[in-house]
C-alpha positions as CSV (number, residue, x, y, z in Angstrom):
1,X,21.2,8.0,23.1
2,X,22.4,6.0,20.1
3,X,25.9,7.2,18.9
4,X,24.7,7.8,15.4
5,X,21.8,10.0,16.6
6,X,24.1,11.9,18.9
7,X,26.5,12.5,16.0
8,X,23.6,13.6,13.8
9,X,22.4,16.1,16.4
10,X,25.9,17.5,16.8
11,X,26.1,18.0,13.1
12,X,22.7,19.7,12.9
13,X,23.6,22.1,15.6
14,X,26.4,23.5,13.6
15,X,24.0,25.2,11.1
16,X,20.6,24.6,12.7
17,X,19.5,22.5,9.7
18,X,19.9,19.0,8.2
19,X,18.7,17.7,4.9
20,X,16.6,14.6,4.5
21,X,19.5,13.0,2.6
22,X,21.7,13.6,5.6
23,X,19.1,12.1,8.0
24,X,18.8,9.1,5.7
25,X,22.5,8.6,5.5
26,X,22.9,8.6,9.3
27,X,20.6,5.6,9.8
28,X,22.7,2.4,10.4
29,X,22.2,-0.1,7.6
30,X,20.7,-2.7,9.9
31,X,17.8,-0.4,10.8
32,X,14.8,-0.5,8.5
33,X,13.7,3.0,7.5
34,X,10.1,3.2,8.5
35,X,7.8,6.3,8.7
36,X,7.6,5.9,12.5
37,X,11.4,6.0,12.8
38,X,11.6,9.0,10.5
39,X,9.0,10.9,12.4
40,X,10.6,10.0,15.8
41,X,14.0,11.2,14.6
42,X,12.7,14.5,13.1
43,X,10.7,15.2,16.3
44,X,13.9,14.7,18.3
45,X,15.8,16.9,16.0
46,X,13.1,19.5,16.2
47,X,13.3,19.4,20.0
48,X,17.0,20.1,19.7
49,X,16.3,23.2,17.5
50,X,17.3,21.5,14.3
51,X,15.1,21.9,11.2
52,X,15.0,19.1,8.5
53,X,14.9,20.6,5.0
54,X,15.0,19.3,1.4
55,X,18.5,19.9,-0.1
56,X,17.3,22.5,-2.5
57,X,14.9,24.3,-0.2
58,X,15.6,27.4,1.9
59,X,16.2,27.0,5.6
60,X,12.8,28.3,6.6
61,X,11.2,25.1,5.1
62,X,9.2,23.4,7.8
63,X,10.1,19.9,9.1
64,X,8.3,16.9,7.7
65,X,6.2,16.2,10.8
66,X,5.0,19.7,11.5
67,X,3.2,20.7,8.3
68,X,1.3,18.9,5.6
69,X,3.3,18.2,2.4
70,X,3.8,21.2,0.2
71,X,4.7,21.3,-3.4
72,X,7.0,23.8,-5.0
73,X,5.4,27.2,-4.7
74,X,3.6,28.0,-8.0
75,X,3.4,31.6,-9.3
76,X,-0.2,32.8,-9.0
77,X,-0.3,33.6,-12.7
78,X,0.6,30.0,-13.6
79,X,-2.0,28.4,-11.3
80,X,-4.2,25.8,-12.9
81,X,-5.5,22.8,-11.0
82,X,-4.5,20.4,-13.7
83,X,-2.7,17.3,-12.7
84,X,1.1,17.6,-13.0
85,X,4.3,16.0,-11.7
86,X,5.8,17.5,-8.5
87,X,9.4,16.5,-7.7
88,X,9.2,17.7,-4.1
89,X,6.0,15.6,-3.5
90,X,7.6,12.5,-5.1
91,X,10.7,12.9,-2.9
92,X,8.7,13.0,0.3
93,X,6.6,10.1,-0.7
94,X,9.7,8.1,-1.1
95,X,11.0,9.4,2.2
96,X,7.8,8.0,3.8
97,X,8.5,4.6,2.2
98,X,5.6,4.7,-0.3
99,X,6.3,2.5,-3.4
100,X,5.0,3.9,-6.7
101,X,5.8,4.0,-10.4
102,X,4.4,7.5,-11.1
103,X,2.4,10.2,-9.4
104,X,0.5,13.3,-10.5
105,X,-0.9,16.0,-8.3
106,X,-3.2,19.0,-8.4
107,X,-2.4,22.1,-6.4
108,X,-4.2,24.8,-4.6
109,X,-3.5,28.4,-5.5
110,X,-0.8,28.7,-2.9
111,X,1.0,25.7,-4.3
112,X,-0.1,23.3,-1.6
113,X,-0.9,19.8,-2.9
114,X,-4.7,19.4,-3.1
115,X,-5.0,15.8,-4.2
116,X,-3.0,13.2,-6.0
117,X,-3.1,10.0,-8.1
118,X,-0.4,7.3,-7.9
119,X,0.3,4.4,-10.2
120,X,1.5,1.5,-8.1
121,X,2.7,-2.0,-9.0
122,X,0.0,-4.5,-8.0
123,X,2.3,-6.5,-5.7
124,X,3.2,-3.3,-3.8
125,X,-0.3,-1.7,-3.7
126,X,-1.2,-2.8,-0.2
127,X,2.1,-1.8,1.3
128,X,1.7,1.6,-0.4
129,X,-1.7,2.0,1.1
130,X,-0.5,1.2,4.5
131,X,2.5,3.5,4.3
132,X,0.2,6.4,3.2
133,X,-2.3,5.6,6.0
134,X,0.6,5.8,8.5
135,X,1.9,9.0,6.9
136,X,-1.5,10.7,7.2
137,X,-0.2,13.3,9.8
138,X,2.4,14.4,7.3
139,X,0.2,14.4,4.2
140,X,-3.4,15.1,5.3
141,X,-4.5,13.0,2.3
142,X,-6.5,9.8,2.7
143,X,-5.4,6.9,0.3
144,X,-7.9,4.8,-1.6
145,X,-7.0,1.9,-4.0
146,X,-8.9,2.2,-7.2
147,X,-9.0,0.9,-10.8
148,X,-6.3,-1.1,-12.6
149,X,-3.9,0.9,-14.7
150,X,-2.6,-0.9,-17.8
151,X,0.3,1.4,-18.5
152,X,3.0,2.1,-15.9
153,X,3.8,5.6,-17.2
154,X,1.6,8.6,-17.9
155,X,0.7,10.9,-19.5
156,X,0.9,9.1,-22.8
157,X,0.9,12.3,-24.8
158,X,2.8,15.5,-23.9
159,X,-0.3,17.7,-24.4
160,X,-2.8,15.5,-22.6
161,X,-4.3,17.6,-19.9
162,X,-6.0,14.8,-18.0
163,X,-3.8,11.8,-18.1
164,X,-5.6,10.0,-15.2
165,X,-9.0,10.0,-16.8
166,X,-10.5,12.4,-14.2
167,X,-12.1,14.7,-16.8
168,X,-15.6,13.9,-15.7
169,X,-14.7,15.1,-12.2
170,X,-12.7,18.1,-13.0
171,X,-14.7,19.6,-15.9
172,X,-18.3,20.7,-16.1
173,X,-20.5,23.1,-18.1
174,X,-21.6,26.2,-16.3
175,X,-24.8,26.3,-18.4
176,X,-26.4,24.0,-20.9
177,X,-25.6,26.5,-23.6
178,X,-22.9,24.9,-25.7
179,X,-21.4,28.2,-26.5
180,X,-20.4,28.7,-22.8
181,X,-16.8,27.4,-22.3
182,X,-16.2,24.6,-19.9
183,X,-14.9,25.7,-16.5
184,X,-12.3,23.7,-14.6
185,X,-13.3,23.0,-11.0
186,X,-11.1,24.6,-8.4
187,X,-10.2,23.0,-5.0
188,X,-12.6,25.6,-3.4
189,X,-15.5,24.4,-5.7
190,X,-14.6,20.7,-5.0
191,X,-14.6,21.3,-1.2
192,X,-17.9,23.1,-1.5
193,X,-19.4,20.2,-3.4
194,X,-18.1,17.8,-0.7
195,X,-19.5,19.9,2.1
196,X,-22.9,19.9,0.3
197,X,-22.8,16.1,0.1
198,X,-22.0,15.9,3.8
199,X,-24.9,18.2,4.6
200,X,-27.2,15.9,2.7
201,X,-25.9,12.9,4.5
202,X,-26.5,14.5,7.9
203,X,-30.3,14.3,7.1
204,X,-30.1,10.5,6.7
205,X,-30.4,8.2,9.7
206,X,-27.7,5.5,9.4
207,X,-30.3,2.8,9.5
208,X,-30.7,0.8,6.3
209,X,-34.3,-0.2,7.1
210,X,-35.1,3.5,6.4
211,X,-33.2,3.6,3.1
212,X,-35.0,4.2,-0.2
213,X,-34.6,0.5,-1.1
214,X,-36.1,-0.8,2.1
215,X,-39.5,-0.9,0.5
216,X,-38.3,-3.7,-1.7
217,X,-36.8,-5.8,1.2
218,X,-39.0,-5.0,4.2
219,X,-36.0,-4.5,6.5
220,X,-37.0,-4.0,10.2
221,X,-35.0,-2.7,13.1
222,X,-33.1,-5.2,15.2
223,X,-34.8,-6.8,18.2
224,X,-32.3,-7.4,20.9
225,X,-33.8,-10.4,22.7
226,X,-30.7,-12.2,23.8
227,X,-28.6,-11.1,26.8
228,X,-25.8,-8.8,26.2
229,X,-22.2,-9.8,27.0
230,X,-18.6,-9.4,26.0
231,X,-17.2,-10.8,22.8
232,X,-13.5,-11.9,22.3
233,X,-11.3,-8.9,21.8
234,X,-9.3,-8.7,18.6
235,X,-6.4,-6.4,17.6
236,X,-5.5,-6.0,14.0
237,X,-2.4,-7.8,12.7
238,X,-1.3,-5.4,10.0
239,X,1.4,-7.6,8.5
240,X,-1.1,-10.4,8.0
241,X,-4.1,-8.2,7.0
242,X,-2.2,-6.2,4.4
243,X,-0.1,-9.0,3.0
244,X,-0.8,-10.0,-0.6
245,X,-2.3,-13.2,0.7
246,X,-4.6,-11.4,3.1
247,X,-8.2,-10.4,2.8
248,X,-7.8,-7.1,0.9
249,X,-7.6,-8.8,-2.5
250,X,-8.1,-5.8,-4.6
251,X,-4.5,-6.2,-5.8
252,X,-5.5,-9.4,-7.7
253,X,-7.6,-9.6,-10.8
254,X,-10.4,-11.4,-8.9
255,X,-11.6,-12.5,-5.5
256,X,-10.5,-16.1,-6.2
257,X,-7.7,-18.0,-4.7
258,X,-4.1,-16.9,-4.4
259,X,-3.3,-18.4,-7.9
260,X,-5.1,-15.4,-9.4
261,X,-2.5,-13.0,-10.9
262,X,-1.8,-9.5,-9.6
263,X,-2.8,-6.5,-11.5
264,X,0.4,-5.2,-13.2
265,X,-0.5,-1.7,-11.9
266,X,-3.2,-0.1,-9.9
267,X,-4.3,3.5,-9.4
268,X,-4.1,4.8,-5.8
269,X,-6.0,8.1,-5.1
270,X,-5.1,10.6,-2.4
271,X,-8.2,12.6,-1.3
272,X,-8.0,16.0,0.3
273,X,-9.3,14.8,3.7
274,X,-7.8,13.1,6.8
275,X,-11.3,11.6,7.6
276,X,-11.8,8.2,5.9
277,X,-15.6,8.4,5.5
278,X,-15.4,11.8,3.7
279,X,-13.9,10.0,0.7
280,X,-17.5,9.3,-0.4
281,X,-18.3,13.1,-0.1
282,X,-15.6,13.8,-2.7
283,X,-16.3,10.8,-4.8
284,X,-20.0,9.7,-4.3
285,X,-20.8,6.0,-4.5
286,X,-24.1,4.2,-5.0
287,X,-27.5,4.9,-6.3
288,X,-27.9,2.2,-9.0
289,X,-30.2,-0.9,-8.8
290,X,-30.7,-1.7,-5.1
291,X,-27.4,-0.1,-4.0
292,X,-28.0,2.5,-1.3
293,X,-27.9,6.1,-2.6
294,X,-24.7,8.2,-2.1
295,X,-26.1,10.2,0.8
296,X,-27.1,6.9,2.5
297,X,-23.6,5.4,1.9
298,X,-22.0,8.5,3.3
299,X,-24.2,8.4,6.4
300,X,-23.5,4.7,6.9
301,X,-19.7,5.1,6.5
302,X,-19.7,7.9,9.0
303,X,-21.7,5.7,11.5
304,X,-19.3,2.8,11.0
305,X,-16.3,5.0,11.5
306,X,-17.7,6.3,14.8
307,X,-18.6,2.8,16.0
308,X,-15.6,0.8,14.8
309,X,-13.1,3.2,13.2
310,X,-14.0,2.0,9.7
311,X,-11.5,3.1,7.0
312,X,-12.0,3.0,3.3
313,X,-9.2,0.9,1.7
314,X,-10.4,0.3,-1.9
315,X,-13.3,1.3,-4.1
316,X,-14.2,-0.1,-7.5
317,X,-17.3,0.4,-9.7
318,X,-19.7,-1.7,-7.6
319,X,-17.8,-2.7,-4.4
320,X,-15.6,-1.4,-1.7
321,X,-13.4,-2.8,1.2
322,X,-13.2,-1.4,4.7
323,X,-10.5,-1.9,7.3
324,X,-12.0,-2.2,10.8
325,X,-9.5,-1.2,13.6
326,X,-12.1,-1.8,16.4
327,X,-14.6,-4.6,15.8
328,X,-17.7,-4.8,18.2
329,X,-16.9,-5.8,21.7
330,X,-20.4,-6.8,23.0
331,X,-23.1,-9.0,21.5
332,X,-25.6,-6.2,21.3
333,X,-23.1,-4.0,19.4
334,X,-22.5,-6.9,17.0
335,X,-26.2,-7.6,16.5
336,X,-26.8,-4.0,15.6
337,X,-23.9,-4.1,13.1
338,X,-25.1,-7.3,11.5
339,X,-28.5,-5.8,10.9
340,X,-26.9,-2.7,9.3
341,X,-24.7,-5.0,7.2
342,X,-27.5,-7.0,5.8
343,X,-29.6,-4.0,5.3
344,X,-26.8,-2.2,3.5
345,X,-25.8,-5.1,1.4
346,X,-27.7,-8.4,1.5
347,X,-24.7,-10.3,0.1
348,X,-22.6,-9.5,3.2
349,X,-21.9,-12.8,5.0
350,X,-19.8,-14.3,7.8
351,X,-17.9,-17.6,7.6
352,X,-20.2,-20.6,7.6
353,X,-20.3,-22.7,10.7
354,X,-19.1,-19.8,12.9
355,X,-21.0,-17.9,15.5
356,X,-21.9,-14.8,13.5
357,X,-21.4,-12.4,16.4
358,X,-18.0,-13.8,17.4
359,X,-16.9,-13.9,13.8
360,X,-17.8,-10.2,13.4
361,X,-15.9,-9.4,16.6
362,X,-12.7,-10.8,15.1
363,X,-13.2,-9.4,11.6
364,X,-11.0,-6.4,10.6
365,X,-12.1,-6.6,6.9
366,X,-15.6,-5.8,5.6
367,X,-16.4,-6.2,1.9
368,X,-19.6,-4.9,0.3
369,X,-20.6,-5.6,-3.3
370,X,-23.7,-4.8,-5.4
371,X,-24.6,-6.2,-8.8
């Protein structure tokens, strides 16, 4: 056992608790504070009967790794699922190594964080996404990079109730009668809507040649005429994939070369699900022009997640990027995927001059765009 960890355990056994500040201070300067190290240390402390707490929290506060992130408990009478700042949530995001300029959260009635919106400097957006992805066991919230944010700080006005521009999602009329007041959606209502969207998607086969737009294209199911066989295995290189020079170029103002400038700030949303494909249940995507409809997109994402572990990284008005942890390993799997790609988005392509199937087996980034 490392001497610094042995000393930390001895200190924690004196009272049965340690604060996060004490854990941070115990790390030798030459060690990089990563979420994996933090979780490993807190797990070791927990095994020794030591609870890690925030400095201003009571001792019964649970350790970081054992429960999803909680906010300060809000009195029931003050509950309102409007976005607000939460110092406890911000502190734990920083503990997890998430860079951000500002963050707003909404809460459930018991004070638990329901979802959140972060404003992140463009150059740090991909590292923020990766840190949040790795922290999923602690947060239970899936991260998605979204629109550019021109201002680093918000709200701009003290009385602004919806500083993140989410009014369309959080407000609706109960009836068309204009005299009926607007009702703010609760987390329970939002979850019910997401469950209804998932139920609709369960009725849709994940085969683009059956989608509503298939009548315009005449897509047909794949015919597997060539022999099956293994394809080169490929493991993701996270440092390369999620560098600012890598394929996930949403941090830049366009999909051009590396001379394109970074967005000064981007909005990064945390959705109330640990399942990547359910993002489109909470925020439906598609249904314009020839873009597949939202239930079709949701069915397709669920299929790709089951087949290749597809994860939503970024979503904009008419495109999205997926991270693929497990590309296809056989030629038949790759052929089937290529057919779904072309049926889903005819603009999808593989590098010119390359064997399409082998290129797909090495690709950990899929980009889809519709005009």
